[in-house]
PDB file of all heavy atoms in Angstrom:
ATOM      1  N   MET A   1      -6.824  -2.085  -3.178  1.00  0.00           N
ATOM      2  CA  MET A   1      -6.951  -3.034  -4.256  1.00  0.00           C
ATOM      3  C   MET A   1      -5.578  -3.473  -4.736  1.00  0.00           C
ATOM      4  O   MET A   1      -5.396  -4.648  -5.018  1.00  0.00           O
ATOM      5  CB  MET A   1      -7.722  -2.404  -5.413  1.00  0.00           C
ATOM      6  CG  MET A   1      -9.208  -2.388  -5.228  1.00  0.00           C
ATOM      7  SD  MET A   1     -10.148  -1.657  -6.592  1.00  0.00           S
ATOM      8  CE  MET A   1      -9.471  -2.385  -8.033  1.00  0.00           C
ATOM      9  N   GLU A   2      -4.659  -2.538  -4.815  1.00  0.00           N
ATOM     10  CA  GLU A   2      -3.320  -2.881  -5.294  1.00  0.00           C
ATOM     11  C   GLU A   2      -2.641  -3.876  -4.362  1.00  0.00           C
ATOM     12  O   GLU A   2      -2.053  -4.858  -4.816  1.00  0.00           O
ATOM     13  CB  GLU A   2      -2.480  -1.616  -5.421  1.00  0.00           C
ATOM     14  CG  GLU A   2      -1.121  -1.859  -6.023  1.00  0.00           C
ATOM     15  CD  GLU A   2      -0.347  -0.571  -6.220  1.00  0.00           C
ATOM     16  OE1 GLU A   2      -0.981   0.473  -6.467  1.00  0.00           O
ATOM     17  OE2 GLU A   2       0.878  -0.628  -6.124  1.00  0.00           O
ATOM     18  N   ARG A   3      -2.756  -3.654  -3.071  1.00  0.00           N
ATOM     19  CA  ARG A   3      -2.132  -4.561  -2.102  1.00  0.00           C
ATOM     20  C   ARG A   3      -2.766  -5.948  -2.189  1.00  0.00           C
ATOM     21  O   ARG A   3      -2.074  -6.960  -2.161  1.00  0.00           O
ATOM     22  CB  ARG A   3      -2.271  -4.009  -0.694  1.00  0.00           C
ATOM     23  CG  ARG A   3      -1.509  -4.835   0.316  1.00  0.00           C
ATOM     24  CD  ARG A   3      -1.632  -4.362   1.737  1.00  0.00           C
ATOM     25  NE  ARG A   3      -1.658  -2.928   1.867  1.00  0.00           N
ATOM     26  CZ  ARG A   3      -2.128  -2.298   2.928  1.00  0.00           C
ATOM     27  NH1 ARG A   3      -2.618  -2.969   3.939  1.00  0.00           N
ATOM     28  NH2 ARG A   3      -2.125  -0.986   2.991  1.00  0.00           N
ATOM     29  N   GLU A   4      -4.090  -5.996  -2.274  1.00  0.00           N
ATOM     30  CA  GLU A   4      -4.779  -7.286  -2.344  1.00  0.00           C
ATOM     31  C   GLU A   4      -4.428  -8.014  -3.644  1.00  0.00           C
ATOM     32  O   GLU A   4      -4.247  -9.229  -3.650  1.00  0.00           O
ATOM     33  CB  GLU A   4      -6.286  -7.083  -2.231  1.00  0.00           C
ATOM     34  CG  GLU A   4      -7.030  -8.340  -1.905  1.00  0.00           C
ATOM     35  CD  GLU A   4      -6.680  -8.911  -0.535  1.00  0.00           C
ATOM     36  OE1 GLU A   4      -6.416  -8.161   0.406  1.00  0.00           O
ATOM     37  OE2 GLU A   4      -6.665 -10.156  -0.425  1.00  0.00           O
ATOM     38  N   SER A   5      -4.329  -7.304  -4.736  1.00  0.00           N
ATOM     39  CA  SER A   5      -3.950  -7.921  -6.007  1.00  0.00           C
ATOM     40  C   SER A   5      -2.555  -8.517  -5.932  1.00  0.00           C
ATOM     41  O   SER A   5      -2.288  -9.574  -6.501  1.00  0.00           O
ATOM     42  CB  SER A   5      -4.002  -6.898  -7.142  1.00  0.00           C
ATOM     43  OG  SER A   5      -5.323  -6.506  -7.393  1.00  0.00           O
ATOM     44  N   GLY A   6      -1.647  -7.835  -5.229  1.00  0.00           N
ATOM     45  CA  GLY A   6      -0.298  -8.339  -5.072  1.00  0.00           C
ATOM     46  C   GLY A   6      -0.249  -9.575  -4.193  1.00  0.00           C
ATOM     47  O   GLY A   6       0.543 -10.486  -4.424  1.00  0.00           O
ATOM     48  N   CYS A   7      -1.128  -9.611  -3.194  1.00  0.00           N
ATOM     49  CA  CYS A   7      -1.170 -10.738  -2.264  1.00  0.00           C
ATOM     50  C   CYS A   7      -1.866 -11.947  -2.886  1.00  0.00           C
ATOM     51  O   CYS A   7      -1.423 -13.069  -2.748  1.00  0.00           O
ATOM     52  CB  CYS A   7      -1.906 -10.311  -1.001  1.00  0.00           C
ATOM     53  SG  CYS A   7      -2.358 -11.647   0.104  1.00  0.00           S
ATOM     54  N   CYS A   8      -2.974 -11.691  -3.523  1.00  0.00           N
ATOM     55  CA  CYS A   8      -3.840 -12.758  -4.041  1.00  0.00           C
ATOM     56  C   CYS A   8      -4.097 -12.522  -5.522  1.00  0.00           C
ATOM     57  O   CYS A   8      -5.165 -12.046  -5.914  1.00  0.00           O
ATOM     58  CB  CYS A   8      -5.154 -12.789  -3.263  1.00  0.00           C
ATOM     59  SG  CYS A   8      -4.920 -13.009  -1.495  1.00  0.00           S
ATOM     60  N   SER A   9      -3.130 -12.855  -6.319  1.00  0.00           N
ATOM     61  CA  SER A   9      -3.204 -12.543  -7.742  1.00  0.00           C
ATOM     62  C   SER A   9      -4.316 -13.303  -8.469  1.00  0.00           C
ATOM     63  O   SER A   9      -4.641 -12.982  -9.609  1.00  0.00           O
ATOM     64  CB  SER A   9      -1.864 -12.816  -8.416  1.00  0.00           C
ATOM     65  OG  SER A   9      -1.528 -14.190  -8.273  1.00  0.00           O
ATOM     66  N   PHE A  10      -4.927 -14.291  -7.812  1.00  0.00           N
ATOM     67  CA  PHE A  10      -6.017 -15.023  -8.450  1.00  0.00           C
ATOM     68  C   PHE A  10      -7.339 -14.268  -8.369  1.00  0.00           C
ATOM     69  O   PHE A  10      -8.311 -14.672  -8.979  1.00  0.00           O
ATOM     70  CB  PHE A  10      -6.165 -16.429  -7.854  1.00  0.00           C
ATOM     71  CG  PHE A  10      -6.325 -16.467  -6.356  1.00  0.00           C
ATOM     72  CD1 PHE A  10      -7.578 -16.389  -5.786  1.00  0.00           C
ATOM     73  CD2 PHE A  10      -5.218 -16.598  -5.542  1.00  0.00           C
ATOM     74  CE1 PHE A  10      -7.735 -16.430  -4.410  1.00  0.00           C
ATOM     75  CE2 PHE A  10      -5.358 -16.654  -4.168  1.00  0.00           C
ATOM     76  CZ  PHE A  10      -6.619 -16.569  -3.594  1.00  0.00           C
ATOM     77  N   PHE A  11      -7.389 -13.151  -7.604  1.00  0.00           N
ATOM     78  CA  PHE A  11      -8.579 -12.304  -7.583  1.00  0.00           C
ATOM     79  C   PHE A  11      -8.559 -11.367  -8.777  1.00  0.00           C
ATOM     80  O   PHE A  11      -7.521 -10.840  -9.145  1.00  0.00           O
ATOM     81  CB  PHE A  11      -8.616 -11.417  -6.333  1.00  0.00           C
ATOM     82  CG  PHE A  11      -8.964 -12.116  -5.066  1.00  0.00           C
ATOM     83  CD1 PHE A  11      -8.461 -11.645  -3.868  1.00  0.00           C
ATOM     84  CD2 PHE A  11      -9.798 -13.217  -5.029  1.00  0.00           C
ATOM     85  CE1 PHE A  11      -8.774 -12.258  -2.666  1.00  0.00           C
ATOM     86  CE2 PHE A  11     -10.121 -13.838  -3.832  1.00  0.00           C
ATOM     87  CZ  PHE A  11      -9.609 -13.358  -2.656  1.00  0.00           C
ATOM     88  N   THR A  12      -9.714 -11.141  -9.366  1.00  0.00           N
ATOM     89  CA  THR A  12      -9.882 -10.073 -10.333  1.00  0.00           C
ATOM     90  C   THR A  12     -10.739  -9.016  -9.637  1.00  0.00           C
ATOM     91  O   THR A  12     -11.872  -9.294  -9.245  1.00  0.00           O
ATOM     92  CB  THR A  12     -10.585 -10.563 -11.612  1.00  0.00           C
ATOM     93  OG1 THR A  12      -9.783 -11.585 -12.203  1.00  0.00           O
ATOM     94  CG2 THR A  12     -10.786  -9.429 -12.601  1.00  0.00           C
ATOM     95  N   LEU A  13     -10.170  -7.833  -9.417  1.00  0.00           N
ATOM     96  CA  LEU A  13     -10.833  -6.767  -8.687  1.00  0.00           C
ATOM     97  C   LEU A  13     -11.218  -5.655  -9.653  1.00  0.00           C
ATOM     98  O   LEU A  13     -10.388  -5.192 -10.423  1.00  0.00           O
ATOM     99  CB  LEU A  13      -9.916  -6.215  -7.597  1.00  0.00           C
ATOM    100  CG  LEU A  13      -9.336  -7.245  -6.629  1.00  0.00           C
ATOM    101  CD1 LEU A  13      -8.270  -6.612  -5.744  1.00  0.00           C
ATOM    102  CD2 LEU A  13     -10.433  -7.858  -5.782  1.00  0.00           C
ATOM    103  N   THR A  14     -12.476  -5.231  -9.573  1.00  0.00           N
ATOM    104  CA  THR A  14     -12.960  -4.158 -10.433  1.00  0.00           C
ATOM    105  C   THR A  14     -13.702  -3.143  -9.579  1.00  0.00           C
ATOM    106  O   THR A  14     -14.690  -3.489  -8.917  1.00  0.00           O
ATOM    107  CB  THR A  14     -13.919  -4.701 -11.513  1.00  0.00           C
ATOM    108  OG1 THR A  14     -13.264  -5.746 -12.232  1.00  0.00           O
ATOM    109  CG2 THR A  14     -14.340  -3.613 -12.473  1.00  0.00           C
ATOM    110  N   ALA A  15     -13.226  -1.904  -9.564  1.00  0.00           N
ATOM    111  CA  ALA A  15     -13.886  -0.829  -8.818  1.00  0.00           C
ATOM    112  C   ALA A  15     -14.719  -0.003  -9.781  1.00  0.00           C
ATOM    113  O   ALA A  15     -14.273   0.335 -10.880  1.00  0.00           O
ATOM    114  CB  ALA A  15     -12.849   0.047  -8.133  1.00  0.00           C
ATOM    115  N   THR A  16     -15.938   0.312  -9.348  1.00  0.00           N
ATOM    116  CA  THR A  16     -16.836   1.140 -10.146  1.00  0.00           C
ATOM    117  C   THR A  16     -17.292   2.305  -9.285  1.00  0.00           C
ATOM    118  O   THR A  16     -17.996   2.092  -8.288  1.00  0.00           O
ATOM    119  CB  THR A  16     -18.057   0.320 -10.615  1.00  0.00           C
ATOM    120  OG1 THR A  16     -17.604  -0.848 -11.299  1.00  0.00           O
ATOM    121  CG2 THR A  16     -18.941   1.133 -11.528  1.00  0.00           C
ATOM    122  N   PRO A  17     -16.886   3.527  -9.645  1.00  0.00           N
ATOM    123  CA  PRO A  17     -17.295   4.672  -8.837  1.00  0.00           C
ATOM    124  C   PRO A  17     -18.786   4.959  -9.005  1.00  0.00           C
ATOM    125  O   PRO A  17     -19.341   4.824 -10.093  1.00  0.00           O
ATOM    126  CB  PRO A  17     -16.448   5.818  -9.379  1.00  0.00           C
ATOM    127  CG  PRO A  17     -15.993   5.393 -10.717  1.00  0.00           C
ATOM    128  CD  PRO A  17     -16.016   3.891 -10.744  1.00  0.00           C
ATOM    129  N   GLY A  18     -19.408   5.307  -7.901  1.00  0.00           N
ATOM    130  CA  GLY A  18     -20.807   5.698  -7.912  1.00  0.00           C
ATOM    131  C   GLY A  18     -20.931   7.110  -7.382  1.00  0.00           C
ATOM    132  O   GLY A  18     -19.937   7.763  -7.065  1.00  0.00           O
ATOM    133  N   GLU A  19     -22.143   7.560  -7.247  1.00  0.00           N
ATOM    134  CA  GLU A  19     -22.367   8.922  -6.775  1.00  0.00           C
ATOM    135  C   GLU A  19     -21.914   9.091  -5.325  1.00  0.00           C
ATOM    136  O   GLU A  19     -21.268  10.071  -4.987  1.00  0.00           O
ATOM    137  CB  GLU A  19     -23.844   9.263  -6.904  1.00  0.00           C
ATOM    138  CG  GLU A  19     -24.137  10.723  -6.691  1.00  0.00           C
ATOM    139  CD  GLU A  19     -25.556  11.071  -7.040  1.00  0.00           C
ATOM    140  OE1 GLU A  19     -26.012  10.656  -8.123  1.00  0.00           O
ATOM    141  OE2 GLU A  19     -26.196  11.749  -6.222  1.00  0.00           O
ATOM    142  N   ASP A  20     -22.269   8.127  -4.457  1.00  0.00           N
ATOM    143  CA  ASP A  20     -21.955   8.250  -3.043  1.00  0.00           C
ATOM    144  C   ASP A  20     -20.997   7.182  -2.514  1.00  0.00           C
ATOM    145  O   ASP A  20     -20.584   7.241  -1.366  1.00  0.00           O
ATOM    146  CB  ASP A  20     -23.238   8.185  -2.210  1.00  0.00           C
ATOM    147  CG  ASP A  20     -24.143   9.377  -2.454  1.00  0.00           C
ATOM    148  OD1 ASP A  20     -23.621  10.483  -2.672  1.00  0.00           O
ATOM    149  OD2 ASP A  20     -25.373   9.195  -2.437  1.00  0.00           O
ATOM    150  N   LEU A  21     -20.694   6.188  -3.323  1.00  0.00           N
ATOM    151  CA  LEU A  21     -19.796   5.135  -2.873  1.00  0.00           C
ATOM    152  C   LEU A  21     -19.145   4.457  -4.055  1.00  0.00           C
ATOM    153  O   LEU A  21     -19.496   4.695  -5.198  1.00  0.00           O
ATOM    154  CB  LEU A  21     -20.540   4.108  -2.005  1.00  0.00           C
ATOM    155  CG  LEU A  21     -21.820   3.491  -2.572  1.00  0.00           C
ATOM    156  CD1 LEU A  21     -21.531   2.154  -3.219  1.00  0.00           C
ATOM    157  CD2 LEU A  21     -22.812   3.312  -1.438  1.00  0.00           C
ATOM    158  N   ILE A  22     -18.185   3.630  -3.747  1.00  0.00           N
ATOM    159  CA  ILE A  22     -17.469   2.876  -4.779  1.00  0.00           C
ATOM    160  C   ILE A  22     -17.846   1.412  -4.635  1.00  0.00           C
ATOM    161  O   ILE A  22     -17.791   0.845  -3.546  1.00  0.00           O
ATOM    162  CB  ILE A  22     -15.943   3.042  -4.640  1.00  0.00           C
ATOM    163  CG1 ILE A  22     -15.560   4.516  -4.836  1.00  0.00           C
ATOM    164  CG2 ILE A  22     -15.197   2.154  -5.635  1.00  0.00           C
ATOM    165  CD1 ILE A  22     -14.117   4.811  -4.503  1.00  0.00           C
ATOM    166  N   SER A  23     -18.226   0.795  -5.726  1.00  0.00           N
ATOM    167  CA  SER A  23     -18.557  -0.627  -5.732  1.00  0.00           C
ATOM    168  C   SER A  23     -17.306  -1.416  -6.096  1.00  0.00           C
ATOM    169  O   SER A  23     -16.567  -1.048  -7.008  1.00  0.00           O
ATOM    170  CB  SER A  23     -19.661  -0.885  -6.760  1.00  0.00           C
ATOM    171  OG  SER A  23     -19.907  -2.252  -6.894  1.00  0.00           O
ATOM    172  N   LEU A  24     -17.074  -2.500  -5.363  1.00  0.00           N
ATOM    173  CA  LEU A  24     -15.924  -3.357  -5.637  1.00  0.00           C
ATOM    174  C   LEU A  24     -16.433  -4.743  -5.982  1.00  0.00           C
ATOM    175  O   LEU A  24     -17.109  -5.388  -5.183  1.00  0.00           O
ATOM    176  CB  LEU A  24     -14.990  -3.439  -4.422  1.00  0.00           C
ATOM    177  CG  LEU A  24     -13.796  -4.371  -4.566  1.00  0.00           C
ATOM    178  CD1 LEU A  24     -12.869  -3.893  -5.683  1.00  0.00           C
ATOM    179  CD2 LEU A  24     -13.042  -4.469  -3.248  1.00  0.00           C
ATOM    180  N   ASP A  25     -16.165  -5.191  -7.189  1.00  0.00           N
ATOM    181  CA  ASP A  25     -16.512  -6.541  -7.626  1.00  0.00           C
ATOM    182  C   ASP A  25     -15.258  -7.395  -7.572  1.00  0.00           C
ATOM    183  O   ASP A  25     -14.196  -6.987  -8.039  1.00  0.00           O
ATOM    184  CB  ASP A  25     -17.066  -6.525  -9.052  1.00  0.00           C
ATOM    185  CG  ASP A  25     -18.399  -5.815  -9.143  1.00  0.00           C
ATOM    186  OD1 ASP A  25     -19.287  -6.126  -8.326  1.00  0.00           O
ATOM    187  OD2 ASP A  25     -18.555  -4.951 -10.022  1.00  0.00           O
ATOM    188  N   ILE A  26     -15.414  -8.572  -6.996  1.00  0.00           N
ATOM    189  CA  ILE A  26     -14.301  -9.511  -6.881  1.00  0.00           C
ATOM    190  C   ILE A  26     -14.715 -10.807  -7.551  1.00  0.00           C
ATOM    191  O   ILE A  26     -15.766 -11.359  -7.254  1.00  0.00           O
ATOM    192  CB  ILE A  26     -13.960  -9.789  -5.399  1.00  0.00           C
ATOM    193  CG1 ILE A  26     -13.671  -8.483  -4.667  1.00  0.00           C
ATOM    194  CG2 ILE A  26     -12.771 -10.743  -5.307  1.00  0.00           C
ATOM    195  CD1 ILE A  26     -13.560  -8.640  -3.169  1.00  0.00           C
ATOM    196  N   SER A  27     -13.883 -11.284  -8.455  1.00  0.00           N
ATOM    197  CA  SER A  27     -14.171 -12.558  -9.111  1.00  0.00           C
ATOM    198  C   SER A  27     -12.915 -13.409  -9.113  1.00  0.00           C
ATOM    199  O   SER A  27     -11.807 -12.919  -8.916  1.00  0.00           O
ATOM    200  CB  SER A  27     -14.690 -12.337 -10.536  1.00  0.00           C
ATOM    201  OG  SER A  27     -13.737 -11.652 -11.311  1.00  0.00           O
ATOM    202  N   VAL A  28     -13.127 -14.697  -9.298  1.00  0.00           N
ATOM    203  CA  VAL A  28     -12.031 -15.662  -9.332  1.00  0.00           C
ATOM    204  C   VAL A  28     -12.366 -16.718 -10.386  1.00  0.00           C
ATOM    205  O   VAL A  28     -13.513 -16.858 -10.789  1.00  0.00           O
ATOM    206  CB  VAL A  28     -11.828 -16.356  -7.970  1.00  0.00           C
ATOM    207  CG1 VAL A  28     -11.368 -15.375  -6.914  1.00  0.00           C
ATOM    208  CG2 VAL A  28     -13.084 -17.057  -7.507  1.00  0.00           C
ATOM    209  N   ASP A  29     -11.367 -17.482 -10.768  1.00  0.00           N
ATOM    210  CA  ASP A  29     -11.650 -18.585 -11.674  1.00  0.00           C
ATOM    211  C   ASP A  29     -12.310 -19.713 -10.875  1.00  0.00           C
ATOM    212  O   ASP A  29     -12.235 -19.740  -9.643  1.00  0.00           O
ATOM    213  CB  ASP A  29     -10.390 -19.048 -12.414  1.00  0.00           C
ATOM    214  CG  ASP A  29      -9.317 -19.589 -11.499  1.00  0.00           C
ATOM    215  OD1 ASP A  29      -9.622 -20.501 -10.697  1.00  0.00           O
ATOM    216  OD2 ASP A  29      -8.180 -19.124 -11.586  1.00  0.00           O
ATOM    217  N   PRO A  30     -12.982 -20.635 -11.537  1.00  0.00           N
ATOM    218  CA  PRO A  30     -13.722 -21.693 -10.836  1.00  0.00           C
ATOM    219  C   PRO A  30     -12.892 -22.490  -9.831  1.00  0.00           C
ATOM    220  O   PRO A  30     -13.408 -22.927  -8.807  1.00  0.00           O
ATOM    221  CB  PRO A  30     -14.229 -22.583 -11.973  1.00  0.00           C
ATOM    222  CG  PRO A  30     -14.344 -21.661 -13.142  1.00  0.00           C
ATOM    223  CD  PRO A  30     -13.185 -20.702 -12.994  1.00  0.00           C
ATOM    224  N   ALA A  31     -11.621 -22.647 -10.069  1.00  0.00           N
ATOM    225  CA  ALA A  31     -10.778 -23.417  -9.156  1.00  0.00           C
ATOM    226  C   ALA A  31     -10.600 -22.721  -7.808  1.00  0.00           C
ATOM    227  O   ALA A  31     -10.250 -23.360  -6.821  1.00  0.00           O
ATOM    228  CB  ALA A  31      -9.411 -23.666  -9.781  1.00  0.00           C
ATOM    229  N   ARG A  32     -10.858 -21.421  -7.738  1.00  0.00           N
ATOM    230  CA  ARG A  32     -10.677 -20.637  -6.505  1.00  0.00           C
ATOM    231  C   ARG A  32     -11.997 -20.192  -5.881  1.00  0.00           C
ATOM    232  O   ARG A  32     -12.006 -19.421  -4.934  1.00  0.00           O
ATOM    233  CB  ARG A  32      -9.835 -19.395  -6.794  1.00  0.00           C
ATOM    234  CG  ARG A  32      -8.481 -19.681  -7.382  1.00  0.00           C
ATOM    235  CD  ARG A  32      -7.550 -20.201  -6.343  1.00  0.00           C
ATOM    236  NE  ARG A  32      -6.205 -20.285  -6.922  1.00  0.00           N
ATOM    237  CZ  ARG A  32      -5.153 -20.579  -6.237  1.00  0.00           C
ATOM    238  NH1 ARG A  32      -5.245 -20.838  -4.963  1.00  0.00           N
ATOM    239  NH2 ARG A  32      -3.980 -20.644  -6.820  1.00  0.00           N
ATOM    240  N   GLU A  33     -13.116 -20.692  -6.390  1.00  0.00           N
ATOM    241  CA  GLU A  33     -14.418 -20.266  -5.876  1.00  0.00           C
ATOM    242  C   GLU A  33     -14.576 -20.527  -4.384  1.00  0.00           C
ATOM    243  O   GLU A  33     -15.175 -19.719  -3.671  1.00  0.00           O
ATOM    244  CB  GLU A  33     -15.549 -20.951  -6.636  1.00  0.00           C
ATOM    245  CG  GLU A  33     -15.851 -20.297  -7.955  1.00  0.00           C
ATOM    246  CD  GLU A  33     -17.052 -20.930  -8.639  1.00  0.00           C
ATOM    247  OE1 GLU A  33     -18.026 -21.279  -7.937  1.00  0.00           O
ATOM    248  OE2 GLU A  33     -17.006 -21.067  -9.864  1.00  0.00           O
ATOM    249  N   ALA A  34     -14.060 -21.616  -3.888  1.00  0.00           N
ATOM    250  CA  ALA A  34     -14.196 -21.933  -2.467  1.00  0.00           C
ATOM    251  C   ALA A  34     -13.520 -20.875  -1.600  1.00  0.00           C
ATOM    252  O   ALA A  34     -14.031 -20.529  -0.525  1.00  0.00           O
ATOM    253  CB  ALA A  34     -13.622 -23.314  -2.166  1.00  0.00           C
ATOM    254  N   VAL A  35     -12.398 -20.347  -2.047  1.00  0.00           N
ATOM    255  CA  VAL A  35     -11.701 -19.296  -1.299  1.00  0.00           C
ATOM    256  C   VAL A  35     -12.563 -18.048  -1.238  1.00  0.00           C
ATOM    257  O   VAL A  35     -12.767 -17.465  -0.164  1.00  0.00           O
ATOM    258  CB  VAL A  35     -10.328 -18.980  -1.944  1.00  0.00           C
ATOM    259  CG1 VAL A  35      -9.667 -17.796  -1.255  1.00  0.00           C
ATOM    260  CG2 VAL A  35      -9.418 -20.192  -1.921  1.00  0.00           C
ATOM    261  N   LEU A  36     -13.103 -17.633  -2.365  1.00  0.00           N
ATOM    262  CA  LEU A  36     -13.943 -16.441  -2.405  1.00  0.00           C
ATOM    263  C   LEU A  36     -15.221 -16.648  -1.601  1.00  0.00           C
ATOM    264  O   LEU A  36     -15.647 -15.758  -0.854  1.00  0.00           O
ATOM    265  CB  LEU A  36     -14.262 -16.059  -3.851  1.00  0.00           C
ATOM    266  CG  LEU A  36     -15.029 -14.750  -4.052  1.00  0.00           C
ATOM    267  CD1 LEU A  36     -14.312 -13.582  -3.401  1.00  0.00           C
ATOM    268  CD2 LEU A  36     -15.241 -14.496  -5.535  1.00  0.00           C
ATOM    269  N   ASP A  37     -15.828 -17.814  -1.704  1.00  0.00           N
ATOM    270  CA  ASP A  37     -17.035 -18.104  -0.926  1.00  0.00           C
ATOM    271  C   ASP A  37     -16.762 -18.034   0.572  1.00  0.00           C
ATOM    272  O   ASP A  37     -17.572 -17.502   1.339  1.00  0.00           O
ATOM    273  CB  ASP A  37     -17.599 -19.475  -1.294  1.00  0.00           C
ATOM    274  CG  ASP A  37     -18.200 -19.523  -2.688  1.00  0.00           C
ATOM    275  OD1 ASP A  37     -18.462 -18.446  -3.272  1.00  0.00           O
ATOM    276  OD2 ASP A  37     -18.416 -20.646  -3.188  1.00  0.00           O
ATOM    277  N   ALA A  38     -15.625 -18.554   1.003  1.00  0.00           N
ATOM    278  CA  ALA A  38     -15.273 -18.521   2.426  1.00  0.00           C
ATOM    279  C   ALA A  38     -15.063 -17.087   2.908  1.00  0.00           C
ATOM    280  O   ALA A  38     -15.501 -16.722   4.004  1.00  0.00           O
ATOM    281  CB  ALA A  38     -14.019 -19.357   2.679  1.00  0.00           C
ATOM    282  N   LEU A  39     -14.429 -16.267   2.095  1.00  0.00           N
ATOM    283  CA  LEU A  39     -14.240 -14.865   2.465  1.00  0.00           C
ATOM    284  C   LEU A  39     -15.570 -14.130   2.532  1.00  0.00           C
ATOM    285  O   LEU A  39     -15.796 -13.314   3.431  1.00  0.00           O
ATOM    286  CB  LEU A  39     -13.295 -14.178   1.479  1.00  0.00           C
ATOM    287  CG  LEU A  39     -11.839 -14.589   1.572  1.00  0.00           C
ATOM    288  CD1 LEU A  39     -11.043 -13.979   0.413  1.00  0.00           C
ATOM    289  CD2 LEU A  39     -11.241 -14.168   2.896  1.00  0.00           C
ATOM    290  N   ALA A  40     -16.454 -14.399   1.603  1.00  0.00           N
ATOM    291  CA  ALA A  40     -17.774 -13.764   1.600  1.00  0.00           C
ATOM    292  C   ALA A  40     -18.566 -14.187   2.838  1.00  0.00           C
ATOM    293  O   ALA A  40     -19.213 -13.351   3.484  1.00  0.00           O
ATOM    294  CB  ALA A  40     -18.529 -14.126   0.332  1.00  0.00           C
ATOM    295  N   ALA A  41     -18.507 -15.454   3.208  1.00  0.00           N
ATOM    296  CA  ALA A  41     -19.211 -15.927   4.403  1.00  0.00           C
ATOM    297  C   ALA A  41     -18.644 -15.289   5.655  1.00  0.00           C
ATOM    298  O   ALA A  41     -19.389 -14.893   6.561  1.00  0.00           O
ATOM    299  CB  ALA A  41     -19.126 -17.452   4.486  1.00  0.00           C
ATOM    300  N   ARG A  42     -17.350 -15.161   5.722  1.00  0.00           N
ATOM    301  CA  ARG A  42     -16.713 -14.539   6.880  1.00  0.00           C
ATOM    302  C   ARG A  42     -17.107 -13.067   6.982  1.00  0.00           C
ATOM    303  O   ARG A  42     -17.363 -12.556   8.080  1.00  0.00           O
ATOM    304  CB  ARG A  42     -15.195 -14.680   6.756  1.00  0.00           C
ATOM    305  CG  ARG A  42     -14.442 -14.212   7.934  1.00  0.00           C
ATOM    306  CD  ARG A  42     -12.981 -14.543   7.789  1.00  0.00           C
ATOM    307  NE  ARG A  42     -12.261 -14.100   8.959  1.00  0.00           N
ATOM    308  CZ  ARG A  42     -10.981 -14.218   9.112  1.00  0.00           C
ATOM    309  NH1 ARG A  42     -10.251 -14.785   8.170  1.00  0.00           N
ATOM    310  NH2 ARG A  42     -10.391 -13.790  10.191  1.00  0.00           N
ATOM    311  N   THR A  43     -17.151 -12.380   5.867  1.00  0.00           N
ATOM    312  CA  THR A  43     -17.564 -10.978   5.853  1.00  0.00           C
ATOM    313  C   THR A  43     -19.011 -10.837   6.304  1.00  0.00           C
ATOM    314  O   THR A  43     -19.332  -9.980   7.125  1.00  0.00           O
ATOM    315  CB  THR A  43     -17.380 -10.374   4.451  1.00  0.00           C
ATOM    316  OG1 THR A  43     -15.994 -10.458   4.097  1.00  0.00           O
ATOM    317  CG2 THR A  43     -17.815  -8.923   4.400  1.00  0.00           C
ATOM    318  N   ALA A  44     -19.878 -11.679   5.788  1.00  0.00           N
ATOM    319  CA  ALA A  44     -21.298 -11.627   6.168  1.00  0.00           C
ATOM    320  C   ALA A  44     -21.466 -11.881   7.663  1.00  0.00           C
ATOM    321  O   ALA A  44     -22.233 -11.202   8.336  1.00  0.00           O
ATOM    322  CB  ALA A  44     -22.087 -12.629   5.354  1.00  0.00           C
ATOM    323  N   ALA A  45     -20.729 -12.840   8.202  1.00  0.00           N
ATOM    324  CA  ALA A  45     -20.823 -13.160   9.624  1.00  0.00           C
ATOM    325  C   ALA A  45     -20.346 -12.003  10.489  1.00  0.00           C
ATOM    326  O   ALA A  45     -20.908 -11.751  11.558  1.00  0.00           O
ATOM    327  CB  ALA A  45     -20.017 -14.422   9.928  1.00  0.00           C
ATOM    328  N   SER A  46     -19.356 -11.291  10.032  1.00  0.00           N
ATOM    329  CA  SER A  46     -18.824 -10.176  10.822  1.00  0.00           C
ATOM    330  C   SER A  46     -19.780  -8.982  10.825  1.00  0.00           C
ATOM    331  O   SER A  46     -19.678  -8.106  11.687  1.00  0.00           O
ATOM    332  CB  SER A  46     -17.447  -9.738  10.296  1.00  0.00           C
ATOM    333  OG  SER A  46     -17.578  -9.063   9.068  1.00  0.00           O
ATOM    334  N   GLN A  47     -20.714  -8.942   9.881  1.00  0.00           N
ATOM    335  CA  GLN A  47     -21.661  -7.837   9.792  1.00  0.00           C
ATOM    336  C   GLN A  47     -22.983  -8.131  10.497  1.00  0.00           C
ATOM    337  O   GLN A  47     -23.832  -7.248  10.602  1.00  0.00           O
ATOM    338  CB  GLN A  47     -21.910  -7.479   8.330  1.00  0.00           C
ATOM    339  CG  GLN A  47     -20.676  -6.946   7.657  1.00  0.00           C
ATOM    340  CD  GLN A  47     -20.877  -6.663   6.188  1.00  0.00           C
ATOM    341  OE1 GLN A  47     -21.912  -6.962   5.623  1.00  0.00           O
ATOM    342  NE2 GLN A  47     -19.892  -6.080   5.573  1.00  0.00           N
ATOM    343  N   GLU A  48     -23.147  -9.336  11.002  1.00  0.00           N
ATOM    344  CA  GLU A  48     -24.364  -9.682  11.719  1.00  0.00           C
ATOM    345  C   GLU A  48     -24.352  -9.009  13.087  1.00  0.00           C
ATOM    346  O   GLU A  48     -23.317  -8.932  13.724  1.00  0.00           O
ATOM    347  CB  GLU A  48     -24.494 -11.198  11.883  1.00  0.00           C
ATOM    348  CG  GLU A  48     -24.691 -11.915  10.576  1.00  0.00           C
ATOM    349  CD  GLU A  48     -24.720 -13.433  10.730  1.00  0.00           C
ATOM    350  OE1 GLU A  48     -24.569 -13.925  11.865  1.00  0.00           O
ATOM    351  OE2 GLU A  48     -24.863 -14.108   9.715  1.00  0.00           O
ATOM    352  N   SER A  49     -25.512  -8.566  13.512  1.00  0.00           N
ATOM    353  CA  SER A  49     -25.575  -7.926  14.837  1.00  0.00           C
ATOM    354  C   SER A  49     -25.563  -9.012  15.920  1.00  0.00           C
ATOM    355  O   SER A  49     -26.082 -10.097  15.723  1.00  0.00           O
ATOM    356  CB  SER A  49     -26.818  -7.071  14.940  1.00  0.00           C
ATOM    357  OG  SER A  49     -27.975  -7.850  14.680  1.00  0.00           O
ATOM    358  N   PRO A  50     -24.958  -8.685  17.069  1.00  0.00           N
ATOM    359  CA  PRO A  50     -24.836  -9.683  18.160  1.00  0.00           C
ATOM    360  C   PRO A  50     -26.169 -10.031  18.796  1.00  0.00           C
ATOM    361  O   PRO A  50     -27.123  -9.435  18.759  1.00  0.00           O
ATOM    362  CB  PRO A  50     -23.945  -9.006  19.180  1.00  0.00           C
ATOM    363  CG  PRO A  50     -23.690  -7.629  18.726  1.00  0.00           C
ATOM    364  CD  PRO A  50     -24.300  -7.460  17.377  1.00  0.00           C
TER     365      PRO A  50
END
């Protein structure tokens, strides 16, 4: 999170510890929504089975 915050300071990163995993919430201001949407789409595509 620290490295990503330094690279992309327009992200707001919030980690929430859970019992078995850590949840990471990422938010941006409206002017940067397209960047976050593109990253989310890329992540979803990489998790699809072939």
